[in-house]
Every structure is written in C-alpha cells, then in structure tokens.
NUZA-685285 format. One line per field, with one value per atom (N, C-alpha, C): residue number from 1; atom name; x, y, z. Coordinates in nm, 4 decimals. Atoms other than C-alpha are relative to their C-alpha. Layout:
# residues N
pos NUM;...
site CA;...
c1 X;...
c2 Y;...
c3 Z;...
//
This chain:
# residues 201
pos 1;1;1;2;2;2;3;3;3;4;4;4;5;5;5;6;6;6;7;7;7;8;8;8;9;9;9;10;10;10;11;11;11;12;12;12;13;13;13;14;14;14;15;15;15;16;16;16;17;17;17;18;18;18;19;19;19;20;20;20;21;21;21;22;22;22;23;23;23;24;24;24;25;25;25;26;26;26;27;27;27;28;28;28;29;29;29;30;30;30;31;31;31;32;32;32;33;33;33;34;34;34;35;35;35;36;36;36;37;37;37;38;38;38;39;39;39;40;40;40;41;41;41;42;42;42;43;43;43;44;44;44;45;45;45;46;46;46;47;47;47;48;48;48;49;49;49;50;50;50;51;51;51;52;52;52;53;53;53;54;54;54;55;55;55;56;56;56;57;57;57;58;58;58;59;59;59;60;60;60;61;61;61;62;62;62;63;63;63;64;64;64;65;65;65;66;66;66;67;67;67;68;68;68;69;69;69;70;70;70;71;71;71;72;72;72;73;73;73;74;74;74;75;75;75;76;76;76;77;77;77;78;78;78;79;79;79;80;80;80;81;81;81;82;82;82;83;83;83;84;84;84;85;85;85;86;86;86;87;87;87;88;88;88;89;89;89;90;90;90;91;91;91;92;92;92;93;93;93;94;94;94;95;95;95;96;96;96;97;97;97;98;98;98;99;99;99;100;100;100;101;101;101;102;102;102;103;103;103;104;104;104;105;105;105;106;106;106;107;107;107;108;108;108;109;109;109;110;110;110;111;111;111;112;112;112;113;113;113;114;114;114;115;115;115;116;116;116;117;117;117;118;118;118;119;119;119;120;120;120;121;121;121;122;122;122;123;123;123;124;124;124;125;125;125;126;126;126;127;127;127;128;128;128;129;129;129;130;130;130;131;131;131;132;132;132;133;133;133;134;134;134;135;135;135;136;136;136;137;137;137;138;138;138;139;139;139;140;140;140;141;141;141;142;142;142;143;143;143;144;144;144;145;145;145;146;146;146;147;147;147;148;148;148;149;149;149;150;150;150;151;151;151;152;152;152;153;153;153;154;154;154;155;155;155;156;156;156;157;157;157;158;158;158;159;159;159;160;160;160;161;161;161;162;162;162;163;163;163;164;164;164;165;165;165;166;166;166;167;167;167;168;168;168;169;169;169;170;170;170;171;171;171;172;172;172;173;173;173;174;174;174;175;175;175;176;176;176;177;177;177;178;178;178;179;179;179;180;180;180;181;181;181;182;182;182;183;183;183;184;184;184;185;185;185;186;186;186;187;187;187;188;188;188;189;189;189;190;190;190;191;191;191;192;192;192;193;193;193;194;194;194;195;195;195;196;196;196;197;197;197;198;198;198;199;199;199;200;200;200;201;201;201
site N;CA;C;N;CA;C;N;CA;C;N;CA;C;N;CA;C;N;CA;C;N;CA;C;N;CA;C;N;CA;C;N;CA;C;N;CA;C;N;CA;C;N;CA;C;N;CA;C;N;CA;C;N;CA;C;N;CA;C;N;CA;C;N;CA;C;N;CA;C;N;CA;C;N;CA;C;N;CA;C;N;CA;C;N;CA;C;N;CA;C;N;CA;C;N;CA;C;N;CA;C;N;CA;C;N;CA;C;N;CA;C;N;CA;C;N;CA;C;N;CA;C;N;CA;C;N;CA;C;N;CA;C;N;CA;C;N;CA;C;N;CA;C;N;CA;C;N;CA;C;N;CA;C;N;CA;C;N;CA;C;N;CA;C;N;CA;C;N;CA;C;N;CA;C;N;CA;C;N;CA;C;N;CA;C;N;CA;C;N;CA;C;N;CA;C;N;CA;C;N;CA;C;N;CA;C;N;CA;C;N;CA;C;N;CA;C;N;CA;C;N;CA;C;N;CA;C;N;CA;C;N;CA;C;N;CA;C;N;CA;C;N;CA;C;N;CA;C;N;CA;C;N;CA;C;N;CA;C;N;CA;C;N;CA;C;N;CA;C;N;CA;C;N;CA;C;N;CA;C;N;CA;C;N;CA;C;N;CA;C;N;CA;C;N;CA;C;N;CA;C;N;CA;C;N;CA;C;N;CA;C;N;CA;C;N;CA;C;N;CA;C;N;CA;C;N;CA;C;N;CA;C;N;CA;C;N;CA;C;N;CA;C;N;CA;C;N;CA;C;N;CA;C;N;CA;C;N;CA;C;N;CA;C;N;CA;C;N;CA;C;N;CA;C;N;CA;C;N;CA;C;N;CA;C;N;CA;C;N;CA;C;N;CA;C;N;CA;C;N;CA;C;N;CA;C;N;CA;C;N;CA;C;N;CA;C;N;CA;C;N;CA;C;N;CA;C;N;CA;C;N;CA;C;N;CA;C;N;CA;C;N;CA;C;N;CA;C;N;CA;C;N;CA;C;N;CA;C;N;CA;C;N;CA;C;N;CA;C;N;CA;C;N;CA;C;N;CA;C;N;CA;C;N;CA;C;N;CA;C;N;CA;C;N;CA;C;N;CA;C;N;CA;C;N;CA;C;N;CA;C;N;CA;C;N;CA;C;N;CA;C;N;CA;C;N;CA;C;N;CA;C;N;CA;C;N;CA;C;N;CA;C;N;CA;C;N;CA;C;N;CA;C;N;CA;C;N;CA;C;N;CA;C;N;CA;C;N;CA;C;N;CA;C;N;CA;C;N;CA;C;N;CA;C;N;CA;C;N;CA;C;N;CA;C;N;CA;C;N;CA;C;N;CA;C;N;CA;C;N;CA;C;N;CA;C;N;CA;C;N;CA;C;N;CA;C;N;CA;C;N;CA;C;N;CA;C;N;CA;C;N;CA;C;N;CA;C;N;CA;C;N;CA;C;N;CA;C;N;CA;C;N;CA;C;N;CA;C;N;CA;C;N;CA;C;N;CA;C;N;CA;C;N;CA;C;N;CA;C;N;CA;C;N;CA;C;N;CA;C;N;CA;C
c1 0.1330;0.7535;-0.0864;0.0816;0.5932;0.0379;-0.0439;0.8045;-0.0551;0.0541;0.6902;-0.1496;0.1431;0.3272;-0.0223;0.0105;0.3782;0.0311;-0.0357;0.5447;-0.1152;0.1131;0.2508;-0.1148;0.1093;-0.0005;0.0289;-0.0369;0.1867;0.0018;-0.0010;0.2389;-0.1407;0.1394;-0.1292;-0.0660;0.0608;-0.2360;0.0512;-0.0566;-0.0002;-0.0638;0.0541;-0.1292;-0.1484;0.1464;-0.4950;-0.0537;0.0471;-0.5082;-0.0416;0.0493;-0.7258;0.0243;-0.0347;-0.5421;-0.0803;0.0778;-0.7285;-0.1355;0.1309;-1.0592;0.0125;-0.0168;-0.9320;0.0363;-0.0441;-0.7614;-0.1086;0.1064;-1.0509;-0.1102;0.0993;-1.2900;0.0521;-0.0584;-1.0531;0.0047;-0.0068;-1.0257;-0.1376;0.1358;-1.4039;-0.0431;0.0309;-1.4152;-0.1024;0.0997;-1.6652;0.0629;-0.0425;-1.6407;0.0561;-0.0643;-1.3910;-0.0627;0.0653;-1.5820;-0.1245;0.1155;-1.8684;0.0410;-0.0531;-1.6452;0.0736;-0.0748;-1.5124;-0.0186;0.0034;-1.4227;-0.0465;0.0343;-1.5032;0.1177;-0.1199;-1.1489;0.0639;-0.0587;-0.9499;0.1429;-0.1381;-0.6179;0.0183;-0.0353;-0.4368;-0.0564;0.0518;-0.5529;-0.1435;0.1387;-0.9158;-0.0091;-0.0013;-0.8374;0.0287;-0.0314;-0.6923;-0.1241;0.1232;-1.0370;-0.0841;0.0700;-1.1583;0.0469;-0.0571;-0.9417;0.0990;-0.0920;-0.7322;0.1327;-0.1289;-0.3742;0.0803;-0.0756;-0.2320;-0.0454;0.0518;-0.4600;0.0376;-0.0397;-0.3855;0.1474;-0.1430;-0.0103;0.0251;-0.0145;-0.0442;-0.0441;0.0479;-0.2439;0.1054;-0.1038;0.0232;0.1180;-0.1143;0.3000;-0.0291;0.0331;0.1245;-0.0267;0.0219;0.0130;0.1337;-0.1327;0.3756;0.0699;-0.0637;0.4964;-0.0585;0.0600;0.2518;0.0786;-0.0834;0.4796;0.1439;-0.1404;0.8147;0.0258;-0.0260;0.7846;0.0038;-0.0066;0.6963;0.1223;-0.1149;0.9691;0.1283;-0.1222;1.2419;0.0026;0.0020;1.1333;0.0092;0.0012;1.0567;0.1172;-0.1216;1.3434;0.1187;-0.1099;1.5795;-0.0124;0.0215;1.4221;0.0169;0.0116;1.3674;0.0605;-0.0665;1.5608;-0.0744;0.0524;1.5036;-0.1325;0.1236;1.2382;-0.1207;0.1093;1.0272;-0.0381;0.0274;1.0610;-0.0794;0.0709;0.9487;-0.1425;0.1342;0.6560;-0.0872;0.0745;0.5529;-0.0382;0.0296;0.5743;-0.1151;0.1092;0.3536;-0.1314;0.1212;0.1069;-0.0519;0.0427;0.1033;-0.0764;0.0710;0.0047;-0.1381;0.1294;-0.2698;-0.0927;0.0807;-0.3851;-0.0578;0.0501;-0.4155;-0.1105;0.0977;-0.6039;-0.1258;0.1120;-0.8228;-0.0036;0.0030;-0.8595;-0.1237;0.1109;-1.0717;-0.0979;0.0849;-1.2049;-0.0999;0.0883;-1.3663;-0.0660;0.0646;-1.5167;0.0861;-0.0982;-1.2006;-0.0058;0.0055;-1.2614;0.0927;-0.1003;-0.9455;0.0469;-0.0559;-0.7175;0.0635;-0.0626;-0.5274;0.1425;-0.1284;-0.1974;0.1239;-0.1175;0.0290;0.0972;-0.0885;0.1650;0.0593;-0.0502;0.1918;0.0993;-0.0934;0.3541;0.1318;-0.1225;0.6017;0.0820;-0.0697;0.6846;0.0687;-0.0579;0.7429;0.1262;-0.1160;0.9771;0.1154;-0.1039;1.1655;0.0742;-0.0621;1.2270;0.0745;-0.0623;1.3095;0.1252;-0.1139;1.5444;-0.0182;0.0299;1.5571;0.0181;-0.0276;1.7015;-0.1087;0.1126;1.4183;-0.1194;0.1104;1.1603;0.0199;-0.0286;1.3314;-0.0150;0.0113;1.3545;-0.1465;0.1426;0.9834;-0.0707;0.0604;0.8928;0.0322;-0.0389;1.0878;-0.0784;0.0761;0.9186;-0.1458;0.1376;0.5774;-0.0101;0.0034;0.6589;0.0093;-0.0163;0.7733;-0.1278;0.1233;0.4657;-0.1160;0.1074;0.2368;0.0122;-0.0217;0.3932;-0.0437;0.0300;0.3466;-0.1489;0.1376;0.0020;-0.1048;0.0926;-0.1545;-0.1049;0.0906;-0.3151;0.0701;-0.0641;-0.2333;0.0090;0.0012;-0.3329;0.0995;-0.0960;-0.1267;0.1426;-0.1314;0.1733;0.0298;-0.0174;0.1209;0.0217;-0.0130;0.0779;0.1365;-0.1321;0.3960;0.1088;-0.0985;0.5941;-0.0053;0.0150;0.4528;0.0616;-0.0546;0.5442;0.1525;-0.1456;0.8984;0.0663;-0.0605;0.9534;0.0743;-0.0727;1.0374;0.1220;-0.1120;1.2616;0.1170;-0.1052;1.4519;0.0653;-0.0536;1.4869;0.0880;-0.0755;1.6147;0.1420;-0.1330;1.9093;0.1020;-0.0905;2.0527;0.0490;-0.0336;2.0669;-0.0621;0.0665;1.8591;-0.1373;0.1250;1.5880;-0.1119;0.1026;1.4089;-0.0609;0.0493;1.3828;-0.0859;0.0766;1.2637;-0.1356;0.1259;1.0010;-0.0924;0.0775;0.8884;-0.0617;0.0503;0.8576;-0.1096;0.1010;0.6604;-0.1331;0.1235;0.4083;-0.0684;0.0569;0.3614;-0.0645;0.0487;0.3217;-0.1299;0.1201;0.0658;-0.1214;0.1107;-0.1453;-0.0540;0.0421;-0.1498;-0.0649;0.0586;-0.2159;-0.1391;0.1315;-0.5016;-0.1040;0.0919;-0.6557;-0.0350;0.0250;-0.6445;-0.0769;0.0719;-0.8666;-0.0969;0.0951;-1.1340;0.0738;-0.0789;-0.8686;0.0519;-0.0522;-0.7209;-0.1088;0.1108;-1.0619;-0.0288;0.0259;-1.1109;0.1152;-0.1141;-0.7603;-0.0162;0.0201;-0.8369;-0.1154;0.1161;-1.1672;0.0243;-0.0305;-1.0018;-0.0833;0.0878;-1.2256;0.0589;-0.0611;-0.9807;0.0230;-0.0173;-0.9851;0.1461;-0.1360;-0.6710;0.0161;-0.0308;-0.5025;-0.0716;0.0711;-0.7182;-0.1371;0.1316;-1.0201;-0.1086;0.1101;-1.3445;-0.0962;0.0918;-1.5612;-0.0647;0.0679;-1.8193;-0.0165;0.0294;-1.8549;0.1238;-0.1211;-1.4913;0.0473;-0.0557;-1.3047;0.1516;-0.1446;-0.9502;0.0750;-0.0878;-0.6566;-0.0340
c2 -0.0593;-1.2453;-0.0893;0.0911;-1.5575;0.0062;-0.0113;-1.5192;0.1273;-0.1254;-1.1591;-0.0126;0.0215;-1.2636;-0.0874;0.0858;-1.5383;0.0792;-0.0841;-1.2874;0.0928;-0.0892;-1.0501;-0.0739;0.0791;-1.3244;-0.0360;0.0381;-1.4455;0.1215;-0.1229;-1.0901;0.0465;-0.0397;-1.0091;-0.0876;0.0918;-1.3190;0.0274;-0.0337;-1.2289;0.1262;-0.1278;-0.8737;-0.0017;-0.0004;-0.9701;-0.0624;0.0615;-1.1530;0.1114;-0.1105;-0.9253;-0.0273;0.0338;-0.9685;0.0790;-0.0798;-0.6842;-0.0618;0.0643;-0.8577;-0.1334;0.1329;-1.2039;0.0080;-0.0099;-1.0941;0.0540;-0.0549;-0.8863;-0.1037;0.1067;-1.1744;-0.1060;0.1020;-1.4204;0.0459;-0.0548;-1.1882;0.0277;-0.0215;-1.1701;0.1453;-0.1429;-0.8032;0.0332;-0.0231;-0.8494;0.0276;-0.0314;-0.7413;0.1414;-0.1318;-0.4540;0.0957;-0.0852;-0.3295;0.0694;-0.0616;-0.2436;0.0874;-0.0763;-0.0567;0.1238;-0.1210;0.2986;0.0418;-0.0443;0.3898;-0.1092;0.1111;0.0441;-0.0527;0.0414;0.0099;-0.1200;0.1216;-0.3130;0.0205;-0.0263;-0.1439;0.0161;-0.0045;-0.1150;0.1223;-0.1207;0.2418;-0.0205;0.0250;0.1332;-0.1113;0.1066;-0.1852;0.0591;-0.0657;0.0418;0.0611;-0.0590;0.1977;-0.0997;0.0992;-0.1291;0.0071;-0.0090;-0.0466;-0.1104;0.1113;-0.3612;0.0310;-0.0418;-0.2406;-0.1182;0.1173;-0.5923;-0.0462;0.0409;-0.6812;0.1033;-0.1049;-0.3459;-0.0146;0.0175;-0.4052;-0.1226;0.1211;-0.7563;0.0256;-0.0352;-0.6190;0.0812;-0.0838;-0.3568;-0.0854;0.0843;-0.6163;-0.0922;0.0947;-0.8704;0.0709;-0.0760;-0.6056;0.0436;-0.0360;-0.4905;-0.1216;0.1227;-0.8500;-0.0434;0.0311;-0.8879;0.0655;-0.0665;-0.6443;-0.0485;0.0423;-0.7635;-0.1351;0.1384;-1.1347;-0.0180;0.0195;-1.1237;0.0650;-0.0686;-0.8695;-0.0780;0.0717;-1.0620;-0.1405;0.1386;-1.4139;-0.0110;0.0113;-1.3613;0.0738;-0.0658;-1.1180;-0.0942;0.0971;-1.3884;-0.1129;0.1109;-1.6525;0.0399;-0.0347;-1.4647;0.1355;-0.1252;-1.1400;0.1239;-0.1250;-0.7779;0.0428;-0.0438;-0.7016;-0.0791;0.0828;-0.9940;0.0417;-0.0449;-0.8734;0.1294;-0.1281;-0.5227;-0.0170;0.0276;-0.6503;-0.0636;0.0658;-0.8743;0.1000;-0.1011;-0.5788;0.0904;-0.0842;-0.3585;-0.0778;0.0835;-0.6455;-0.0238;0.0179;-0.6998;0.1225;-0.1222;-0.3374;0.0039;0.0029;-0.3728;-0.1036;0.1023;-0.6911;0.0491;-0.0545;-0.5095;0.1033;-0.1056;-0.2175;-0.0571;0.0588;-0.4333;-0.1519;0.1447;-0.7787;-0.0650;0.0655;-1.0109;-0.0601;0.0661;-1.1807;0.0955;-0.0982;-0.8572;0.0922;-0.0803;-0.7373;0.1164;-0.1005;-0.5375;0.1271;-0.1139;-0.3105;-0.0279;0.0292;-0.3169;0.1218;-0.1068;-0.0929;0.1116;-0.1150;0.2246;-0.0295;0.0437;0.0435;0.0534;-0.0628;0.2322;-0.1033;0.0998;-0.0635;-0.0923;0.0885;-0.2889;0.0725;-0.0789;-0.0129;0.0218;-0.0164;0.0469;-0.1280;0.1278;-0.3226;-0.0215;0.0126;-0.3205;0.0859;-0.0892;-0.0218;-0.0497;0.0528;-0.1732;-0.1157;0.1152;-0.4893;0.0393;-0.0412;-0.3113;0.0837;-0.0868;-0.0546;0.0395;-0.0134;-0.0768;0.1417;-0.1349;0.2703;0.0988;-0.0847;0.4323;-0.0280;0.0363;0.2403;0.0482;-0.0438;0.3210;0.1514;-0.1462;0.6916;0.0424;-0.0330;0.7020;-0.0399;0.0432;0.5057;0.0984;-0.0985;0.7508;0.1296;-0.1219;1.0432;-0.0164;0.0259;0.8829;0.0115;0.0002;0.8338;0.1426;-0.1383;1.1938;0.0788;-0.0719;1.3308;-0.0467;0.0517;1.1023;0.0544;-0.0561;1.2266;0.1457;-0.1426;1.5875;0.0258;-0.0296;1.5731;-0.0915;0.1030;1.2558;-0.0332;0.0304;1.2132;-0.0987;0.1054;0.8882;0.0348;-0.0268;1.0011;0.1097;-0.1073;1.3213;-0.0545;0.0615;1.1170;-0.0867;0.0881;0.8644;0.0793;-0.0815;1.1298;0.0681;-0.0626;1.3065;-0.1005;0.1041;0.9819;-0.0417;0.0369;0.8935;0.1046;-0.1075;1.2306;0.0002;-0.0005;1.1912;-0.1203;0.1255;0.8331;0.0102;-0.0087;0.9061;0.0914;-0.0933;1.1958;-0.0650;0.0713;0.9831;-0.1036;0.1012;0.7054;0.0632;-0.0692;0.9569;0.0330;-0.0314;1.0329;-0.1085;0.1103;0.6926;0.0073;-0.0067;0.7884;-0.1131;0.1129;0.4790;0.0461;-0.0538;0.6126;-0.1036;0.1038;0.2783;-0.0097;0.0051;0.2699;0.1223;-0.1226;0.6311;-0.0072;0.0149;0.5572;-0.0989;0.1007;0.2491;0.0614;-0.0653;0.4508;0.1003;-0.0970;0.7159;-0.0688;0.0739;0.4592;-0.0441;0.0404;0.3194;0.1191;-0.1193;0.6694;0.0514;-0.0509;0.7755;-0.0882;0.0903;0.4656;0.0259;-0.0212;0.5259;0.1371;-0.1347;0.8990;0.0007;0.0085;0.8235;-0.0626;0.0655;0.5943;0.0887;-0.0910;0.8837;0.1258;-0.1188;1.1206;0.0555;-0.0447;1.1318;0.0619;-0.0521;1.1842;0.1398;-0.1304;1.4744;0.1064;-0.0959;1.6402;0.0343;-0.0267;1.6007;0.0780;-0.0772;1.7287;0.1475;-0.1385;2.0417;0.0658;-0.0528;2.0782;0.0046;0.0017;2.0205;-0.0980;0.0955;1.7227;-0.1411;0.1332;1.4318;-0.0463;0.0499;1.2127;-0.0284;0.0288;1.1594;-0.1483;0.1414;0.8267;-0.0503;0.0600;0.6063;0.0579;-0.0627;0.8361;-0.0808;0.0763;0.6525;0.0934;-0.0827;0.7943;-0.0863;0.0923;0.5881;0.0530;-0.0552;0.8255;0.0214;-0.0295;0.8503;-0.1220;0.1060;0.6477;0.0135;-0.0198;0.6714;-0.1250;0.1066;0.4429;-0.1365
c3 -0.0206;-2.2323;0.0889;-0.0794;-2.0862;0.1475;-0.1390;-1.7714;0.0636;-0.0535;-1.7306;0.0275;-0.0227;-1.7681;0.1228;-0.1179;-1.5121;0.1260;-0.1148;-1.2794;0.0359;-0.0240;-1.3235;0.0680;-0.0575;-1.2450;0.1457;-0.1369;-0.9364;0.0925;-0.0791;-0.8172;0.0333;-0.0228;-0.8607;0.1055;-0.0963;-0.6692;0.1412;-0.1308;-0.3855;0.0555;-0.0453;-0.3686;0.0279;-0.0103;-0.3907;0.1286;-0.1253;-0.0555;0.0971;-0.0849;0.1665;0.1485;-0.1373;0.4954;0.1035;-0.0947;0.6647;0.0272;-0.0133;0.6004;0.0724;-0.0592;0.6929;0.1479;-0.1391;1.0136;0.0916;-0.0850;1.1446;0.0226;-0.0177;1.0836;0.0967;-0.0868;1.2511;0.1452;-0.1356;1.5508;0.0591;-0.0492;1.5832;-0.0033;0.0077;1.4853;-0.1076;0.1036;1.2037;-0.1349;0.1360;0.8416;-0.0019;-0.0027;0.8151;-0.1010;0.0998;0.5120;0.0542;-0.0648;0.7489;0.1180;-0.1127;0.9938;-0.0509;0.0339;0.9793;-0.1439;0.1392;0.6235;-0.0953;0.0865;0.4894;-0.0786;0.0719;0.3592;0.0688;-0.0555;0.4084;0.0507;-0.0397;0.4937;0.1496;-0.1423;0.8255;0.0719;-0.0649;0.8935;0.0461;-0.0398;0.8943;0.1031;-0.1010;1.0882;0.1376;-0.1268;1.3568;0.0629;-0.0517;1.3910;0.0788;-0.0823;1.5416;0.1447;-0.1333;1.8424;0.0308;-0.0207;1.8011;-0.0697;0.0573;1.7512;-0.0519;0.0443;1.7198;-0.1380;0.1306;1.4305;-0.1059;0.0943;1.2660;-0.0375;0.0259;1.3010;-0.0874;0.0810;1.1598;-0.1439;0.1340;0.8660;-0.0739;0.0604;0.8008;-0.0460;0.0319;0.8085;-0.1184;0.1065;0.5873;-0.1324;0.1237;0.3365;-0.0605;0.0499;0.3107;-0.0605;0.0499;0.2672;-0.1344;0.1304;-0.0233;-0.1128;0.0994;-0.2038;0.0020;-0.0139;-0.0690;-0.0653;0.0412;-0.1427;-0.1518;0.1456;-0.5168;-0.0635;0.0584;-0.5938;0.0248;-0.0340;-0.4113;-0.0602;0.0454;-0.5022;-0.1519;0.1456;-0.8698;-0.0627;0.0475;-0.9107;0.0065;-0.0145;-0.7834;-0.1018;0.0927;-1.0075;-0.1460;0.1417;-1.3312;-0.0375;0.0335;-1.3092;0.0478;-0.0547;-1.2124;-0.0617;0.0653;-1.4722;0.0499;-0.0504;-1.3551;0.1411;-0.1359;-0.9971;0.0020;0.0047;-1.0859;-0.0517;0.0527;-1.2927;0.1084;-0.1077;-1.0025;0.1082;-0.1010;-0.7635;-0.0408;0.0503;-0.9787;0.0009;0.0008;-1.0201;0.1409;-0.1393;-0.6434;0.0492;-0.0381;-0.5925;-0.0642;0.0686;-0.8530;0.0637;-0.0656;-0.6812;0.1310;-0.1256;-0.3503;-0.0239;0.0292;-0.5033;-0.0659;0.0754;-0.7314;0.0189;-0.0218;-0.5701;-0.0614;0.0686;-0.7813;0.1005;-0.0990;-0.4648;0.0654;-0.0643;-0.3419;-0.1028;0.1028;-0.6672;-0.0449;0.0415;-0.7462;0.0844;-0.0918;-0.4463;0.1178;-0.1013;-0.2355;0.0762;-0.0822;-0.0359;-0.0809;0.0644;-0.1106;-0.0467;0.0539;-0.1605;0.0680;-0.0619;0.0792;0.0562;-0.0604;0.2771;-0.1058;0.1050;-0.0275;-0.0893;0.0801;-0.2307;0.0718;-0.0784;0.0506;-0.0022;0.0060;0.0529;-0.1339;0.1337;-0.3214;-0.0109;0.0068;-0.2920;0.0857;-0.0879;0.0001;-0.0662;0.0650;-0.2012;-0.1272;0.1262;-0.5285;0.0235;-0.0339;-0.3715;0.1458;-0.1426;0.0070;0.0507;-0.0507;0.0556;-0.0410;0.0415;-0.1428;0.0910;-0.0876;0.0558;0.1415;-0.1366;0.3833;0.0135;-0.0037;0.3034;0.0015;0.0056;0.2183;0.1290;-0.1264;0.5314;0.1118;-0.1011;0.7473;-0.0195;0.0291;0.5732;0.0424;-0.0431;0.6316;0.1523;-0.1460;0.9997;0.0557;-0.0465;1.0466;-0.0249;0.0319;0.8704;0.0871;-0.0851;1.0708;0.1414;-0.1325;1.3932;0.0070;0.0031;1.2885;-0.0235;0.0408;1.1259;0.0616;-0.0473;1.2726;-0.1062;0.1109;0.9287;-0.0932;0.0779;0.7499;-0.1481;0.1436;0.4019;-0.0376;0.0281;0.4181;0.0040;-0.0110;0.5278;-0.1218;0.1152;0.2492;-0.1281;0.1210;-0.0189;-0.0063;-0.0036;0.0925;-0.0360;0.0281;0.0866;-0.1470;0.1408;-0.2565;-0.0925;0.0823;-0.4007;0.0027;-0.0147;-0.2706;-0.0650;0.0451;-0.3915;-0.1337;0.1273;-0.7586;0.0078;-0.0126;-0.6583;0.0726;-0.0724;-0.4083;-0.0912;0.0918;-0.6672;-0.1066;0.1047;-0.9206;0.0452;-0.0521;-0.6939;-0.0334;0.0332;-0.7850;-0.1442;0.1419;-1.1515;-0.0807;0.0658;-1.2305;-0.0479;0.0534;-1.4605;0.0000;-0.0030;-1.4747;0.1394;-0.1370;-1.0963;0.0301;-0.0234;-1.0884;-0.0697;0.0726;-1.3532;0.0679;-0.0729;-1.1612;0.1252;-0.1213;-0.8398;-0.0339;0.0423;-1.0298;-0.0291;0.0305;-1.1567;0.1290;-0.1283;-0.8061;0.0709;-0.0691;-0.6634;-0.0620;0.0674;-0.9248;0.0282;-0.0317;-0.8610;0.1405;-0.1391;-0.4868;0.0172;-0.0080;-0.5240;-0.0633;0.0655;-0.7650;0.0924;-0.0929;-0.5010;0.1196;-0.1119;-0.2566;-0.0420;0.0482;-0.4558;0.1053;-0.1017;-0.1855;0.1191;-0.1113;0.0814;-0.0309;0.0402;-0.1134;0.0111;-0.0106;-0.1349;0.1459;-0.1410;0.2405;0.0644;-0.0508;0.3118;-0.0346;0.0433;0.1126;0.0749;-0.0735;0.2981;0.1503;-0.1434;0.6359;0.0784;-0.0681;0.7155;0.0069;-0.0019;0.6844;0.1445;-0.1370;0.9998;0.0323;-0.0442;1.2050;0.0300;-0.0225;1.2707;0.1254;-0.1123;1.4920;0.0250;-0.0194;1.4699;-0.0677;0.0571;1.4129;-0.0708;0.0772;1.1389;-0.1073;0.0897;0.9540;-0.1400;0.1327;0.6651;-0.0840;0.0742;0.5639;-0.0782;0.0835;0.3067;-0.0039;-0.0093;0.4273;-0.0416;0.0474;0.3532;0.0564
//
C-alpha cells in the first residue's frame, strides 16, 4: 500500500507541472491563462500563433503521463504504474500550484495510455488525428478518442486495462462539459482559432 501511495504522489507531482504556462512565459508570450480560452493545454497555446511552443507543450504534457507509468511500473510493478498514471492525469487537471485549475488532460491521458498499453494509445491517437483532420475541432476529436479507448482496450480481454481506460476517459470527458455544450450549440471553435470567450482544451 505504501508503494502505491508513493506512486500516486510521484505521479501527481509529475502531472502537475504546468508546461503550457512555463513555456509560454519563457517564450515571452505572456500568461497563457490570459490568452484565448485561458486553458494551459497545447490547443490554447496554439492560439498564441507559436506552433513550436504548442508542439513542445503537447510533447511535454504527454511525457507527464508516459514517464510515471513506465518508471514506476518498472520499479514497483504494473499496479504502481497504473496508479501513477491516473495520478499524473489528476495532477494535470488539478495542479496544486495553480489553485487546482489545470488542463483538460487529453495529452497527458494519451501519454498514460501509450505507456500502459501502447497499442491502445496509438489507436486513440490515430482516431484523434483523423477526427481532427475531418472536423478541425480539437474537443470533438478528443471526445471521440476517449469514448473509443475503453472499447479498444477491451479487445485485449484485459478487464483491468479496460476499466483503467474507462476511468481516464470519464475524467477527460467530464473536463469537457463546456466543450460538449458548445458542440451541441454549434459554437465550438476550430483548431487554431482565436476566441477569448471559449474554454477549450
């Protein structure tokens, strides 16, 4: 039990690093929380017009999920890795350093899935990419990939993995409540579109 608690703490700390905020400040782009949707994720960073910083944010947010799962899974076993992955997602969504107001968790959740079961993560990433190409709406792509994740995991016959993917998906979908309302209203912004009033990923 103590190892699982340690894994949860380390995973949370990894996930709580607000790379979007740190990178935009370092690049002289200001406080990302005052730009576009106010979110710290890569989609909002892209609204600054700096694609390199957005790409770096996407990569580092994904690594926040990959590293705890792989490292702690190797050290303390699969359960510790999965606990660390879930905690990393929670750290990204609820970072203590930002008053528990973080991102939507898509990149970090994808990283966790890639590390826990690479083929599930890859399938969801491909689905996200296809949907993004078709719709040009990040949230719609993310929601589709999230909905598919538990079903893809279930194909392995590993019920624990499917349940884990379901928990991740539900957390991310819950964080997209505002996006879902805008999708239904037809007002959700497209990728790269600047909109100060939106609260996208």
